[in-house]
OpenMM code with the backbone's topology and positions (N, CA, C; nanometers):
from openmm import Vec3, app, unit

residues = "MET THR THR LEU LYS SER ALA ASN ILE LEU CYS LYS VAL LYS GLY LEU TYR LEU VAL LEU LEU CYS LEU ARG LEU THR VAL ALA ASP VAL PRO GLY PRO CYS ARG TYR SER MET ARG ARG ASP HIS LEU ALA THR LEU SER HIS LEU ILE ASP ASN GLN LEU LYS ASN GLY CYS SER ILE THR TYR ASN PHE THR GLU ARG GLY ASN LEU SER ASP ALA CYS TYR ILE LYS ALA ALA PHE PRO GLN ILE LEU GLU LEU ILE ASP THR HIS PHE ARG PHE SER ARG SER SER ASP ASN GLY ARG TYR VAL GLU ALA THR ARG ALA LEU ILE HIS SER MET TYR SER GLN LYS CYS ILE LEU LEU ILE ASN GLU GLU ILE GLU ILE GLY PHE MET GLN HIS ARG PRO GLY ALA ALA GLU LEU SER ILE SER ASP SER GLN VAL".split()
positions = [
    Vec3(-1.6609, 11.6000, 9.9992),
    Vec3(-1.7529, 11.5749, 10.0438),
    Vec3(-1.7181, 11.6430, 10.1616),
    Vec3(-1.8673, 11.7338, 10.1602),
    Vec3(-1.8485, 11.7907, 10.2908),
    Vec3(-1.8472, 11.7677, 10.4445),
    Vec3(-1.8747, 11.7910, 10.4950),
    Vec3(-1.8725, 11.7763, 10.6245),
    Vec3(-1.9941, 11.7283, 10.6957),
    Vec3(-2.0848, 11.8090, 10.7056),
    Vec3(-2.2111, 11.7645, 10.6554),
    Vec3(-2.2857, 11.6292, 10.5865),
    Vec3(-2.2365, 11.6064, 10.4971),
    Vec3(-2.2716, 11.5161, 10.3505),
    Vec3(-2.2379, 11.3998, 10.4629),
    Vec3(-2.1106, 11.4331, 10.5295),
    Vec3(-2.0591, 11.2678, 10.5777),
    Vec3(-2.1223, 11.2704, 10.7108),
    Vec3(-2.0641, 11.3816, 10.8090),
    Vec3(-2.1759, 11.3444, 10.9008),
    Vec3(-2.3314, 11.2638, 10.9379),
    Vec3(-2.3909, 11.3387, 10.7983),
    Vec3(-2.5463, 11.2358, 10.7328),
    Vec3(-2.5076, 11.1421, 10.7755),
    Vec3(-2.3465, 11.0809, 10.6195),
    Vec3(-2.3649, 10.9789, 10.5740),
    Vec3(-2.3436, 10.8163, 10.7236),
    Vec3(-2.2189, 10.8648, 10.7820),
    Vec3(-2.2286, 10.8380, 10.9136),
    Vec3(-2.3325, 10.7828, 11.0338),
    Vec3(-2.4176, 10.9322, 10.9990),
    Vec3(-2.5264, 10.8866, 11.1074),
    Vec3(-2.6392, 10.7783, 11.0520),
    Vec3(-2.6309, 10.7393, 10.9115),
    Vec3(-2.7178, 10.6777, 10.9154),
    Vec3(-2.6369, 10.5598, 10.8716),
    Vec3(-2.5683, 10.5311, 10.8223),
    Vec3(-2.5488, 10.3984, 10.8135),
    Vec3(-2.5083, 10.3790, 11.0021),
    Vec3(-2.4818, 10.4488, 11.1002),
    Vec3(-2.4556, 10.3621, 11.2716),
    Vec3(-2.6259, 10.3631, 11.2432),
    Vec3(-2.7288, 10.3971, 11.2106),
    Vec3(-2.8711, 10.3810, 11.2020),
    Vec3(-2.9154, 10.2475, 11.1618),
    Vec3(-2.8341, 10.2318, 11.0506),
    Vec3(-2.8643, 10.1065, 10.9497),
    Vec3(-2.7755, 9.9687, 11.0282),
    Vec3(-2.6945, 10.0386, 11.1313),
    Vec3(-2.6112, 9.8689, 11.1771),
    Vec3(-2.6916, 9.8161, 11.2479),
    Vec3(-2.7475, 9.9413, 11.3782),
    Vec3(-2.8259, 9.8901, 11.4680),
    Vec3(-2.9729, 9.8395, 11.4192),
    Vec3(-3.0553, 9.8444, 11.3716),
    Vec3(-3.1200, 9.7715, 11.2597),
    Vec3(-3.0615, 9.6134, 11.2151),
    Vec3(-2.8882, 9.6271, 11.2000),
    Vec3(-2.9354, 9.4905, 11.1016),
    Vec3(-2.8799, 9.4397, 11.2264),
    Vec3(-2.7947, 9.5057, 11.3502),
    Vec3(-2.8071, 9.4173, 11.4845),
    Vec3(-2.9258, 9.3651, 11.5830),
    Vec3(-3.0551, 9.4454, 11.5358),
    Vec3(-3.1586, 9.3565, 11.6216),
    Vec3(-3.1985, 9.2976, 11.4683),
    Vec3(-3.1832, 9.2968, 11.3507),
    Vec3(-3.1908, 9.1743, 11.2732),
    Vec3(-3.1798, 9.0354, 11.2738),
    Vec3(-3.0275, 9.0680, 11.3336),
    Vec3(-2.9444, 8.9487, 11.3359),
    Vec3(-3.0613, 8.8476, 11.4216),
    Vec3(-3.1109, 8.9510, 11.5835),
    Vec3(-3.1789, 8.8449, 11.6525),
    Vec3(-3.3053, 8.7762, 11.6157),
    Vec3(-3.3514, 8.8345, 11.4971),
    Vec3(-3.4959, 8.7863, 11.4410),
    Vec3(-3.4811, 8.6637, 11.3396),
    Vec3(-3.3868, 8.6747, 11.2508),
    Vec3(-3.3691, 8.6040, 11.1458),
    Vec3(-3.2349, 8.5308, 11.3150),
    Vec3(-3.2284, 8.4543, 11.3849),
    Vec3(-3.1097, 8.3513, 11.4369),
    Vec3(-3.1854, 8.1959, 11.5019),
    Vec3(-3.1736, 8.1773, 11.4847),
    Vec3(-3.2561, 8.0019, 11.5708),
    Vec3(-3.2124, 8.0236, 11.6886),
    Vec3(-3.2922, 8.0376, 11.7667),
    Vec3(-3.3035, 8.0951, 11.9265),
    Vec3(-3.4216, 8.0753, 11.9824),
    Vec3(-3.4094, 7.9329, 12.0810),
    Vec3(-3.4932, 7.8329, 12.1284),
    Vec3(-3.6008, 7.9542, 12.1883),
    Vec3(-3.7162, 7.9292, 12.2923),
    Vec3(-3.8066, 7.9330, 12.3079),
    Vec3(-3.9043, 8.0653, 12.3286),
    Vec3(-3.8864, 8.1224, 12.4188),
    Vec3(-3.9989, 8.2917, 12.4425),
    Vec3(-3.8601, 8.3926, 12.3734),
    Vec3(-3.7280, 8.4024, 12.3551),
    Vec3(-3.6848, 8.5236, 12.3139),
    Vec3(-3.6485, 8.4668, 12.1082),
    Vec3(-3.6964, 8.4099, 12.0635),
    Vec3(-3.7181, 8.3537, 11.9801),
    Vec3(-3.8324, 8.4628, 11.8897),
    Vec3(-3.9223, 8.4664, 11.9857),
    Vec3(-4.0303, 8.5619, 11.9841),
    Vec3(-4.0215, 8.7339, 12.0260),
    Vec3(-3.9399, 8.7377, 12.0873),
    Vec3(-3.9493, 8.8735, 12.1665),
    Vec3(-3.8748, 9.0187, 12.0423),
    Vec3(-3.8515, 8.9414, 11.9097),
    Vec3(-3.7684, 9.0721, 11.8448),
    Vec3(-3.8994, 9.0343, 11.6816),
    Vec3(-3.9720, 9.1533, 11.6986),
    Vec3(-4.0179, 9.1070, 11.5181),
    Vec3(-3.9855, 9.1964, 11.4193),
    Vec3(-4.0856, 9.1717, 11.2601),
    Vec3(-4.0762, 9.2869, 11.2274),
    Vec3(-4.1442, 9.3975, 11.2466),
    Vec3(-4.2008, 9.4193, 11.3182),
    Vec3(-4.2744, 9.5402, 11.3668),
    Vec3(-4.1821, 9.5766, 11.4109),
    Vec3(-4.1117, 9.5000, 11.5010),
    Vec3(-4.0156, 9.5874, 11.5710),
    Vec3(-3.8896, 9.6380, 11.4821),
    Vec3(-3.8964, 9.5862, 11.4285),
    Vec3(-3.7567, 9.6787, 11.2646),
    Vec3(-3.8061, 9.7766, 11.2092),
    Vec3(-3.9471, 9.7668, 11.1821),
    Vec3(-4.0190, 9.8638, 11.1168),
    Vec3(-4.0179, 10.0176, 11.2654),
    Vec3(-4.0389, 9.9909, 11.3730),
    Vec3(-4.0511, 10.0683, 11.4465),
    Vec3(-3.8539, 10.1657, 11.4599),
    Vec3(-3.8328, 10.0665, 11.4712),
    Vec3(-3.6571, 10.1526, 11.4900),
    Vec3(-3.5775, 10.2085, 11.3446),
    Vec3(-3.7044, 10.1449, 11.2716),
    Vec3(-3.6307, 10.2234, 11.1251),
    Vec3(-3.7182, 10.3270, 11.0406),
    Vec3(-3.8269, 10.3762, 11.1239),
    Vec3(-3.8980, 10.4813, 11.1407),
    Vec3(-3.8303, 10.5947, 11.2565),
    Vec3(-3.8364, 10.5635, 11.3821),
    Vec3(-3.7157, 10.6361, 11.4950),
    Vec3(-3.5891, 10.6831, 11.4175),
    Vec3(-3.5649, 10.5984, 11.3374),
    Vec3(-3.3534, 10.5974, 11.2436),
    Vec3(-3.4696, 10.7499, 11.1218),
    Vec3(-3.4958, 10.6705, 11.0736),
    Vec3(-3.5427, 10.7862, 10.9811),
    Vec3(-3.5700, 10.9053, 10.9761),
    Vec3(-3.6636, 10.9217, 11.0999),
    Vec3(-3.7162, 11.0808, 11.1507),
    Vec3(-3.6108, 11.1204, 11.2561),
    Vec3(-3.5395, 11.0677, 11.2837),
    Vec3(-3.3629, 11.1311, 11.3200),
    Vec3(-3.2936, 11.2028, 11.2645),
    Vec3(-3.3200, 11.1455, 11.1515),
    Vec3(-3.2357, 11.1664, 11.0740),
    Vec3(-3.2663, 11.3187, 10.9720),
    Vec3(-3.4108, 11.2603, 10.9769),
    Vec3(-3.4727, 11.3629, 10.9183),
    Vec3(-3.4852, 11.5183, 10.9577),
    Vec3(-3.4790, 11.4943, 11.1705),
    Vec3(-3.4546, 11.6134, 11.2290),
    Vec3(-3.3003, 11.6495, 11.2552),
    Vec3(-3.2211, 11.5458, 11.1926),
    Vec3(-3.0892, 11.6257, 11.2940),
    Vec3(-3.0361, 11.5177, 11.3777),
    Vec3(-2.8940, 11.5442, 11.4545),
    Vec3(-2.8574, 11.4498, 11.5220),
    Vec3(-2.7538, 11.4783, 11.5442),
    Vec3(-2.7709, 11.5588, 11.6627),
    Vec3(-2.5962, 11.5445, 11.7280),
    Vec3(-2.5438, 11.3985, 11.8413),
    Vec3(-2.4507, 11.3384, 11.8531),
    Vec3(-2.4104, 11.2453, 12.0251),
    Vec3(-2.2745, 11.2288, 11.9929),
    Vec3(-2.2352, 11.1806, 12.0919),
    Vec3(-2.1413, 11.1599, 12.1545),
    Vec3(-2.1463, 11.0785, 12.2252),
    Vec3(-2.1264, 10.9282, 12.2399),
    Vec3(-2.0834, 10.8203, 12.2743),
    Vec3(-2.0116, 10.7189, 12.2874),
    Vec3(-1.9967, 10.6222, 12.3905),
    Vec3(-1.7940, 10.5570, 12.3761),
    Vec3(-1.9291, 10.4200, 12.3140),
    Vec3(-1.8439, 10.3886, 12.1842),
    Vec3(-1.9472, 10.2652, 12.1733),
    Vec3(-1.8087, 10.1166, 12.1717),
    Vec3(-1.8645, 10.0136, 12.1470),
    Vec3(-1.7701, 9.8544, 12.1601),
    Vec3(-1.8511, 9.8849, 11.9993),
    Vec3(-1.6382, 9.8118, 11.9290),
    Vec3(-1.6625, 9.7774, 11.8439),
    Vec3(-1.6468, 9.6182, 11.8672),
    Vec3(-1.6783, 9.5424, 11.7287),
    Vec3(-1.7288, 9.3976, 11.6849),
    Vec3(-1.6020, 9.3559, 11.6841),
    Vec3(-1.5001, 9.3874, 11.6333),
    Vec3(-1.3965, 9.3008, 11.6581),
    Vec3(-1.3351, 9.1805, 11.6553),
    Vec3(-1.3109, 9.0966, 11.7971),
    Vec3(-1.3439, 8.9883, 11.7720),
    Vec3(-1.4530, 8.8668, 11.8477),
    Vec3(-1.5418, 8.9898, 11.9318),
    Vec3(-1.6127, 8.9219, 11.9977),
    Vec3(-1.7200, 8.8233, 11.9809),
    Vec3(-1.7368, 8.7702, 12.0244),
    Vec3(-1.8528, 8.7266, 11.9806),
    Vec3(-1.9670, 8.7181, 11.9716),
    Vec3(-2.1276, 8.6726, 11.8347),
    Vec3(-2.2232, 8.7056, 11.8380),
    Vec3(-2.2881, 8.8010, 11.9831),
    Vec3(-2.2739, 8.6876, 12.1005),
    Vec3(-2.3155, 8.6930, 12.2174),
    Vec3(-2.2553, 8.7803, 12.3415),
    Vec3(-2.1263, 8.7543, 12.2716),
    Vec3(-2.0484, 8.8899, 12.3816),
    Vec3(-2.0781, 9.0271, 12.3163),
    Vec3(-2.1047, 9.0103, 12.1994),
    Vec3(-2.1509, 9.1869, 12.1732),
    Vec3(-2.2687, 9.2068, 12.1537),
    Vec3(-2.3631, 9.1422, 12.1420),
    Vec3(-2.4749, 9.1843, 12.1891),
    Vec3(-2.5016, 9.2007, 12.2621),
    Vec3(-2.4153, 9.1577, 12.4303),
    Vec3(-2.4172, 9.1420, 12.5709),
    Vec3(-2.3859, 9.3173, 12.5687),
    Vec3(-2.2558, 9.3293, 12.5076),
    Vec3(-2.1855, 9.5308, 12.5333),
    Vec3(-2.2453, 9.5794, 12.4757),
    Vec3(-2.3759, 9.5098, 12.3664),
    Vec3(-2.4289, 9.6588, 12.2244),
    Vec3(-2.5411, 9.6781, 12.3047),
    Vec3(-2.6890, 9.5748, 12.3689),
    Vec3(-2.7508, 9.6425, 12.4019),
    Vec3(-2.7492, 9.7631, 12.5062),
    Vec3(-2.6953, 9.7587, 12.6425),
    Vec3(-2.6618, 9.8248, 12.7473),
    Vec3(-2.6526, 9.9939, 12.6588),
    Vec3(-2.5698, 10.0086, 12.5650),
    Vec3(-2.5521, 10.1257, 12.4920),
    Vec3(-2.6026, 10.1281, 12.4174),
    Vec3(-2.6794, 10.0986, 12.3448),
    Vec3(-2.8275, 10.1209, 12.2926),
    Vec3(-2.9413, 10.1601, 12.3690),
    Vec3(-2.9475, 10.1707, 12.4586),
    Vec3(-3.0872, 10.1278, 12.5745),
    Vec3(-2.9994, 10.2902, 12.6704),
    Vec3(-2.9249, 10.3265, 12.6518),
    Vec3(-2.8170, 10.4257, 12.7053),
    Vec3(-2.8763, 10.5021, 12.6308),
    Vec3(-2.8291, 10.5497, 12.4566),
    Vec3(-2.8463, 10.6382, 12.3750),
    Vec3(-3.0299, 10.6695, 12.3552),
    Vec3(-3.0975, 10.5701, 12.3691),
    Vec3(-3.1775, 10.6078, 12.3801),
    Vec3(-3.2684, 10.6956, 12.4955),
    Vec3(-3.2209, 10.6060, 12.5899),
    Vec3(-3.2179, 10.6793, 12.7210),
    Vec3(-3.1717, 10.8955, 12.7240),
    Vec3(-3.0862, 10.8890, 12.6496),
    Vec3(-2.9987, 11.0123, 12.7058),
    Vec3(-3.0459, 11.0571, 12.5495),
    Vec3(-3.0764, 11.0392, 12.4997),
    Vec3(-3.0770, 11.0914, 12.3685),
    Vec3(-3.2015, 11.1378, 12.2722),
    Vec3(-3.2863, 11.0316, 12.2832),
    Vec3(-3.4393, 11.0163, 12.2163),
    Vec3(-3.4911, 11.0988, 12.2981),
    Vec3(-3.5205, 11.2138, 12.2675),
    Vec3(-3.5914, 11.2947, 12.3228),
    Vec3(-3.7250, 11.3500, 12.3289),
    Vec3(-3.8776, 11.2692, 12.3167),
    Vec3(-4.0246, 11.3055, 12.2047),
    Vec3(-4.1336, 11.3219, 12.3556),
    Vec3(-4.1614, 11.4474, 12.2660),
    Vec3(-4.3434, 11.3999, 12.3387),
    Vec3(-4.4063, 11.2344, 12.3515),
    Vec3(-4.4248, 11.1921, 12.4235),
    Vec3(-4.5020, 11.1063, 12.4948),
    Vec3(-4.6012, 11.0827, 12.3767),
    Vec3(-4.6937, 11.1520, 12.2733),
    Vec3(-4.7885, 11.1410, 12.2720),
    Vec3(-4.7264, 11.1306, 12.0742),
    Vec3(-4.5889, 11.2099, 12.0833),
    Vec3(-4.6071, 11.1851, 11.9549),
    Vec3(-4.5757, 11.0705, 11.8530),
    Vec3(-4.5583, 11.0474, 11.7407),
    Vec3(-4.4929, 10.9101, 11.6846),
    Vec3(-4.3268, 10.8520, 11.7509),
    Vec3(-4.2346, 10.9600, 11.7554),
    Vec3(-4.0883, 10.9340, 11.8262),
    Vec3(-4.1140, 10.9264, 11.9384),
    Vec3(-4.1955, 10.9477, 11.9961),
    Vec3(-4.2495, 10.9192, 12.1586),
    Vec3(-4.2806, 10.7872, 12.1205),
    Vec3(-4.3703, 10.7436, 12.1150),
    Vec3(-4.3939, 10.6070, 12.0239),
    Vec3(-4.3379, 10.5176, 12.0286),
    Vec3(-4.2502, 10.5889, 11.8924),
    Vec3(-4.1129, 10.4093, 11.8889),
    Vec3(-4.0062, 10.4737, 11.9593),
    Vec3(-3.9848, 10.5207, 12.0030),
    Vec3(-3.8880, 10.5683, 12.1847),
    Vec3(-3.8986, 10.4468, 12.2314),
    Vec3(-4.0282, 10.4979, 12.2919),
    Vec3(-4.1009, 10.3953, 12.3915),
    Vec3(-4.1107, 10.2344, 12.4120),
    Vec3(-4.1783, 10.1871, 12.2557),
    Vec3(-4.1836, 10.0680, 12.1917),
    Vec3(-4.0334, 10.0063, 12.1968),
    Vec3(-3.8937, 10.0831, 12.1793),
    Vec3(-3.8188, 10.0740, 12.1731),
    Vec3(-3.7044, 10.0247, 12.2996),
    Vec3(-3.7509, 10.0725, 12.3931),
    Vec3(-3.7498, 10.0881, 12.5258),
    Vec3(-3.7428, 9.9755, 12.5926),
    Vec3(-3.9362, 9.9883, 12.5920),
    Vec3(-3.9984, 9.8672, 12.6162),
    Vec3(-3.8982, 9.7043, 12.5445),
    Vec3(-3.9106, 9.6914, 12.4438),
    Vec3(-3.8563, 9.6138, 12.3367),
    Vec3(-3.7052, 9.5826, 12.4405),
    Vec3(-3.6695, 9.6620, 12.4583),
    Vec3(-3.5326, 9.6072, 12.5229),
    Vec3(-3.5333, 9.5654, 12.6101),
    Vec3(-3.5904, 9.6375, 12.7325),
    Vec3(-3.6439, 9.5558, 12.8882),
    Vec3(-3.7330, 9.4264, 12.8974),
    Vec3(-3.7868, 9.3745, 12.8042),
    Vec3(-3.8354, 9.2088, 12.7991),
    Vec3(-3.7688, 9.1990, 12.7145),
    Vec3(-3.6783, 9.2411, 12.6586),
    Vec3(-3.5435, 9.1080, 12.6364),
    Vec3(-3.4593, 9.0761, 12.7526),
    Vec3(-3.4112, 9.1676, 12.7990),
    Vec3(-3.3833, 9.1599, 12.9146),
    Vec3(-3.4814, 9.0770, 13.0360),
    Vec3(-3.5994, 9.1433, 13.1272),
    Vec3(-3.6594, 9.0301, 13.1921),
    Vec3(-3.6641, 8.8830, 13.0989),
    Vec3(-3.7390, 8.8465, 12.9990),
    Vec3(-3.7081, 8.6832, 12.9264),
    Vec3(-3.5781, 8.6586, 12.9058),
    Vec3(-3.4593, 8.6569, 12.9292),
    Vec3(-3.3490, 8.6736, 13.0292),
    Vec3(-3.2703, 8.6347, 12.7855),
    Vec3(-3.3099, 8.7045, 12.7391),
    Vec3(-3.2729, 8.6671, 12.5926),
    Vec3(-3.1396, 8.7079, 12.5990),
    Vec3(-3.1547, 8.8716, 12.6577),
    Vec3(-2.9862, 8.8979, 12.6297),
    Vec3(-2.9353, 8.8956, 12.8308),
    Vec3(-2.8622, 8.8391, 12.8256),
    Vec3(-2.8049, 8.9100, 12.9433),
    Vec3(-2.6785, 8.9584, 12.9548),
    Vec3(-2.7410, 9.0081, 13.1263),
    Vec3(-2.7091, 9.1766, 13.1957),
    Vec3(-2.5451, 9.1220, 13.1620),
    Vec3(-2.4422, 9.1717, 13.1930),
    Vec3(-2.3100, 9.2345, 13.2193),
    Vec3(-2.2784, 9.1911, 13.2790),
    Vec3(-2.1968, 9.1114, 13.3490),
    Vec3(-2.1394, 9.1067, 13.5369),
    Vec3(-2.0399, 9.2216, 13.5234),
    Vec3(-2.0586, 9.2794, 13.5885),
    Vec3(-1.9663, 9.4602, 13.6234),
    Vec3(-1.8129, 9.3632, 13.6131),
    Vec3(-1.7708, 9.2954, 13.7504),
    Vec3(-1.7286, 9.2211, 13.8223),
    Vec3(-1.5949, 9.2255, 13.7145),
    Vec3(-1.6390, 9.1614, 13.5754),
    Vec3(-1.5728, 9.0442, 13.4657),
    Vec3(-1.5474, 9.1849, 13.4015),
    Vec3(-1.6426, 9.1742, 13.3721),
    Vec3(-1.6794, 9.1691, 13.2187),
    Vec3(-1.6593, 9.3894, 13.1517),
    Vec3(-1.7219, 9.4413, 13.2418),
    Vec3(-1.7363, 9.5607, 13.2055),
    Vec3(-1.5974, 9.6360, 13.2376),
    Vec3(-1.4075, 9.5795, 13.3239),
    Vec3(-1.3284, 9.5726, 13.2980),
    Vec3(-1.2738, 9.5798, 13.1863),
    Vec3(-1.2836, 9.4334, 13.1735),
    Vec3(-1.2424, 9.4380, 13.0251),
    Vec3(-1.2693, 9.4770, 12.8578),
    Vec3(-1.4171, 9.4991, 12.8733),
    Vec3(-1.4914, 9.6489, 12.8361),
    Vec3(-1.4214, 9.8016, 12.7296),
    Vec3(-1.3341, 9.7752, 12.8940),
    Vec3(-1.3394, 9.9677, 12.9009),
    Vec3(-1.1602, 9.9146, 12.8602),
    Vec3(-1.1252, 9.8902, 12.8820),
    Vec3(-0.9343, 9.8266, 12.8599),
    Vec3(-0.9281, 9.7750, 12.7735),
    Vec3(-0.9796, 9.7075, 12.6552),
    Vec3(-0.9492, 9.6561, 12.5532),
    Vec3(-0.9235, 9.7120, 12.4215),
    Vec3(-0.8414, 9.7182, 12.3271),
    Vec3(-0.8448, 9.7946, 12.2020),
    Vec3(-0.9454, 9.7982, 12.1677),
    Vec3(-1.0377, 9.8937, 12.0843),
    Vec3(-1.1615, 9.8630, 12.0118),
    Vec3(-1.2751, 9.9381, 12.0762),
    Vec3(-1.2031, 9.9667, 12.1949),
    Vec3(-1.3602, 10.1117, 12.2445),
    Vec3(-1.3362, 10.2228, 12.2418),
    Vec3(-1.3952, 10.2754, 12.1910),
    Vec3(-1.3373, 10.4823, 12.0914),
    Vec3(-1.4878, 10.5429, 12.1312),
    Vec3(-1.4899, 10.6710, 12.0906),
    Vec3(-1.5731, 10.7324, 12.1465),
    Vec3(-1.5488, 10.7558, 11.9512),
    Vec3(-1.6790, 10.7722, 11.9450),
    Vec3(-1.7798, 10.8638, 11.8525),
    Vec3(-1.8796, 10.9776, 11.8536),
    Vec3(-1.8062, 11.1217, 11.7546),
    Vec3(-1.8727, 11.2283, 11.7106),
    Vec3(-1.9597, 11.1895, 11.6212),
    Vec3(-2.0797, 11.2032, 11.5927),
    Vec3(-2.1678, 11.1887, 11.5548),
    Vec3(-2.2424, 11.3343, 11.5142),
    Vec3(-2.2104, 11.4419, 11.4096),
    Vec3(-2.3173, 11.5298, 11.4151),
    Vec3(-2.3721, 11.5522, 11.3035),
    Vec3(-2.5475, 11.6505, 11.2612),
    Vec3(-2.5712, 11.6465, 11.1549),
    Vec3(-2.6287, 11.7990, 11.2069),
    Vec3(-2.6809, 11.8695, 11.1355),
    Vec3(-2.8041, 11.9886, 11.1817),
    Vec3(-2.9011, 11.9314, 11.1046),
    Vec3(-3.0298, 12.0183, 11.0663),
    Vec3(-3.0986, 12.0396, 10.9730),
    Vec3(-3.1060, 12.0246, 10.8564),
    Vec3(-3.1372, 11.9393, 10.7958),
    Vec3(-3.1457, 11.9453, 10.6506),
    Vec3(-3.2564, 12.0303, 10.6010),
] * unit.nanometer
topology = app.Topology()
chain = topology.addChain("A")
for resn in residues:
    res = topology.addResidue(resn, chain)
    for name in ("N", "CA", "C"):
        topology.addAtom(name, app.Element.getBySymbol(name[0]), res)
């Protein structure tokens, strides 16, 4: 398998993993307004953004948190700031483009989930040190040129 194919597959897997992480929130039995904060149309938006990004190629290096033995709540709490950072730093499109609208919708969804307290912010004094020094935090490089 060529490096290009393996990088493309890895990029698609990470995108799918993001969608699956978000899907978990839509099917979980979550009480109150958080139950409706992520809907199927949000997942469709993420899917379109991932598909379009992969069609146009990507080159991303970022630190991510592996699931390891973290509970669902801790993993989501650790993953969402990283997802928001990826969106803010690597997904730059014209606001009037389809991708620009997808990015804005995804960013608004995440901020809405934080504002409704569906996802609590990380307590930096306690949790950041733990997340940075535990095994399982790793750097991932994904590179894919235009196909």
